[in-house]
N, C-alpha and C positions, 0 to 999 in steps of 0.2 A: 504494500500500500504506500502510495506517495502522499505527502502532506504539504499543504500550501499555507502561507501566511494569510491571516485575515487583515486586509488593508495594510496599514503601516505598523501593525501591532506585532507582538511576539507570539500571539496565539496561532497555533498550527492546527489546521483542520484536514481530515482525510479527504482525498479527492473524490471519494464516494461518501455521500451523506444519506442517512436513513430517514426517509419521509414517513409520515405517520397518519395522513389524513383519512385513511380507511379504518383506523382503529376506533372501535365503538359502534361501527355500523357493519362493515364487511368482516372485521376481525375482532376477536374476543381478547380479553386480558391474557389468557394463556397463549394465544397465538402471537400477540404482541411481544410477550416475554420471550418466546422462542426466537422470534425474529431478532430482537435486541441482543440476546445472548449470542446468537450465531454471528451477527454483524460485528459486534465488538470482538469476538474471537478471530474475525478475519481482518482486524485492524481498523475498522470504522470507529472513529471517536466522536463523530458529529451526528447529532440527532436534531431534526427540525420538526416543530409542531406549530400550533396557533390556537389562540383562545376560541376561535369559531369552529374548530374541527370537532367531529368528522364532517366531511362534505359529500359523502357517497351513500345516501343523499344528504344534503344540508337540511337540518331541522332545528327549530328553535329549542326543542326539548332536549336535544343531545349536545347543545353548545357546552364546550368545556370538557366533554367526556374523554376526548383524546388526551388532553393534558393530565387528567386524572389517571388514565391508564399508564402514561409515561411516569407519573409521579409514584404510582404503586411499585413500579420496577426500580425507580431511582432511590426510593426510601432506604436509607441505611447503607447504601453501597459504599464500600471502602475506597472505591476508585473514582468517586464523584469528581475530584479535582482533575482527573485525566480526561474527562468527557467534556465536550463542547455542546451545551444544550442551548438551542435557539427556539424562540417562540415569537409571536407577532400580536400586535394590537390591531383589532379590526378597524378598518377605515370607515369614513362617513357613508351613511346610506343603508346600513344593515339595521333595520328597524328594531329587531329583537335584542340588540346589544347596545346598551346606553341610548336607546331610542334613536339610533342612527345619527347621533350628533357628530360634529366635526372633531377630529383629534386635537387635543390641546395638551399643554403641560400637565394640567390637573388630571385629565383623563388618562394620560400616560402613566401617572402614578397609580391611579385607581385600577387600571387594567393590569399593570405589572404585578401589583400586590395580590390581585385575584389569581393570576397565573402562578405566582410563587406558592400559594396555598395548594393549588391543584397539583402542581409539580412536586410538592413536598421537598422543596429545596430553598436555600437562603438567597440564592442568586441565579440569574441566567447569564450565560456567556455572551449571547447575542440577542438583542431585542430589536424587532423590525416593525416598521410601519407597513401594514399589509397592502395598502394602496394610498396614494396621495389624496389629500382633502380636495384638491382642485379637480379630481377625476383622472381618468386614465384612458389611453387608447388601446390598452391590452384586452385580452379575451375577445378578440374579433370586433373591437369597437373602431378599428382603423377607418372604416368607410364613412363614419359619421362624426369623427373627432373634430371638434371646433374650439380652438383656444382663444377666440376673439374676445371673450368676455372675462378673461383673466385680469386680476388687479394685482400687479406685482408687489405693491407696497403691503398689501394684506398678507401675501405669501411670505414676504420677508419677516413680518411680525410673527406669523405662526411658526415659522422655522426657528426663530430666535427663542420663542416661548417653549417650544418642544425640546430643543437642545439644552436650554437652561435647566429644565427639569431632569433631562437625562444626566446632565452633569451632577446635579444634586443626588440623584439615585446612584450614580457611580461612587460618589464620596461616601454614601451610606453602605456601599458594598452590595447593592441589590442587583446591579447589572454591570457587565464589563465593557461591552461595546454596543454600538447602535448601527442598524442598517436599514436599507430601503427595500421596497418590493413594488413591482408593476410600475416602475418609474421610467421617465424619459431621459434623454441626454441633458436637456436644458434643466430639468428638475434636479437631476443628480448634481450637476455643476452648481446649482443654487445652494444646495445643502453644503457642499464642500466650501464654496466661497464664503458663505456666512459664518461657518465654523472657524475658518481661518481668520476672518476679519475680527471676530469677537472672542477668539480664544475659547471656543466651545468644542465639545467632542466631535471629531471628524467621523463621518460615516465610513464604514469599513467594507461594506458589501451591498450588492443589489440583487435581489431574488426575482428574476424575470423568467418567463417561459423561453426555452431554447431547445430545439431539436432539428433533425434533418429537414422537417417541413415548416419550421418556425425559426427563421434566421434573421429577423430584423435587427437583432443585437449586433450582427456583424458590421453594421454601418456606423452611424454616429455614436451609438452607445459603446461600441468596441473601442473607439478612440478615447472617449471619456474614461472608460474603465481602465485602460492601460496607462494613460497619461496621469490619471489621478489615483491610481492604486485602489480602485474600488472594484474588487473582484466579483464576477458573476457567480451566483448560486443558481444553477439551472434547474427549474422545475418542469415537469412533464417532458423529460427527454425522450420518452417513447410515445409522445403525443397522446397520452392517456390510454395507451395500449396498441394502436395500429402498427407502430414500428417494431413491435415484437413479432409481427407476422400472424398473430392469432386470428385476425379477421380476413386474411386472404382467402380467396375462393368462396366468399360469402358466408364464412363461418361466424356464428355468434355464440360462443360458449356460454353455458348456463352460469349465472353468477358473475359474469363479466360486466365491465362498465357499460358496454354497448347494449347489454341485455336490459339495463336500467335506463339508458339514455342513448338512443340510437345515433344521434349526430355528434355526441361527445363535445357539446358546447361549441359547435361549429368546426371541429377539427376533422370530422369525417364527412367529406363532401365528394361529389363526383370528380372535382378537380384534384383534391388531395389524394383520392384513391389512385389516380394515375401515377402521381409521383411516388406514393408508397409502393405501388407495384414495381416500379422501376428500381427503387432502392432495394426491394426484396430480391429482384433479379440479380443485383450485384452481389448480395450476400450469398445467394445460391450458387452463382458462378464460381465464387472463390472459396466455397466450402465453409462459410462463416455462419454462425448463429445470427439471425437478423437482429435480435435485441442487443446482443453483444456488439455487433458492428455499429449500431446506432449510438450506443453509449460510448464505445471507444472513440467514435468520431468526436463526440462532445468533449472528451478528455483531451483531445489534441488542440483545442482552441487556446490561444495565448492569453485570453482574458479570464479563463475558467479558474475559479477558486475551488468549487466543488459541484458535483453533479448529484442532484437529489433523486434517489430511486425510491420507488414504493412497490410493495408486493402484497398480494392477498394470499399467496401460498409460499411455502418454503422452497419449492422447486423454482418458482420465479425469482425468489431472493437469491438463491445460490447462483442461478444463471446470471443475474444482473451484477452481482458483486464480482463475479469472475471476469467481467469486462475489463477490470483493471489490468489484467494480464494479456489483453489482446493488443497486438501491434499491427496497425493497418499498413499494408504495403503502399508504395507510391502509386501503383496501378489502381488499387482500390480508391485511393484519395482522388485520383484524376477522374475516375468514373463517377464518383460522388459529385465532384465539381461540375461535370458535364450535365448531370441531371439537375443540379441546382441552377445552372445557367438557363435551362429550359423551363424550370418550375421554381422561380425564386420566391414566390409567395403563393403557395397553392391552397391556402385556407384563410 
C-alpha cells in the first residue's frame, strides 16, 4: 500500500480509502466490521463517512447510522491514532438535517460534536464540507449550472466564519484538518486564498467524483489541486458500479445499486453505456479485471490523494483493494486515452 500526504500536513493516508455509505442500509454492523478488519489488514488506514449516511437509499430515519456503525468498530481500538477517520457536515438544502440551513461556524461545531458522539471518538482527522453553500454543478447539474447570482462578499464572510470555527475546534483537539467536497476550481482557490490571507486553517483535500467516465477534474481542478497541494479524494471511481462490469450485457444483479435505482443518478445512460462498453473491451483484451483496471487508472493520476472504494460484499472489497497492485501498461493507458478523447463527458 502506498501512502500520500494530506495537503501540506504530515498526515499520511493510504491511496485506497474505505467508503462507508452503504452501511446501515445494504450492510449490517457485522458486515461493516468484517470489511474494516480486512481493509486495515491490507494497509488501509483511511476511512470516510458522513453524518447523512447511509445513502442507499437516503432516508431521514437512518441519518447518522453509518457513523454509529463506524463508531461501534472504533470504540476502544488501541490503534485509533494510526487511523485517519474522515466525516462530513451536510450542506445546505437537506431539509431533515438542521432544517436544510446554510453551513456556518456555529453549525460546524454542532454537527462535528454530533459526529464525534456517533463515532465514539474524541476527534476526527479530516472534517469536510459535503457541498458548498452556494450550490454545486456536480451530480449531473452541469447542464443547468448558473453562477450569475453569486455574491462574492457573502462567500468571503462565510468562509472566514467557517474556518475561524475550524481553527477553534483544532485548538480544542476535536479535528485535525479540514477539506472540501463537490467543489469547483474557483471555490477551492477561494478557500485557500482566504486561509492564507487571514492565517486560518488551509484546506487539505477535495472529495469530488472521479472515474473513467467522470473526468472533469482533469481540467481546471487538476491545476488547482496540484499547484495548491489540495489532493483529490475520488468518490464513485466505479461510477456506482458500471465500471466493475456487473451491468454489461444487460445484467442487473439482485441487491445491486441499479436494482434500486436504474439510472444511478444519471450515471447510467445510453451515452455512458457506450463508453463503459469500450473500456470493458480494453480490460478484456488485456486480461484485466474491469474494476481493477478502472481503479488502477485513478491511482495513476498526479493529483490523487486517495481513491474511495465501497463494497457490499467481501468479494468486491478484496477485488477492489487488490487494484493497488495493478500496473497498467502504456498500451492500456493509450487505449484508455483514445476512448476518453471520443467520450470525454459521457454522462
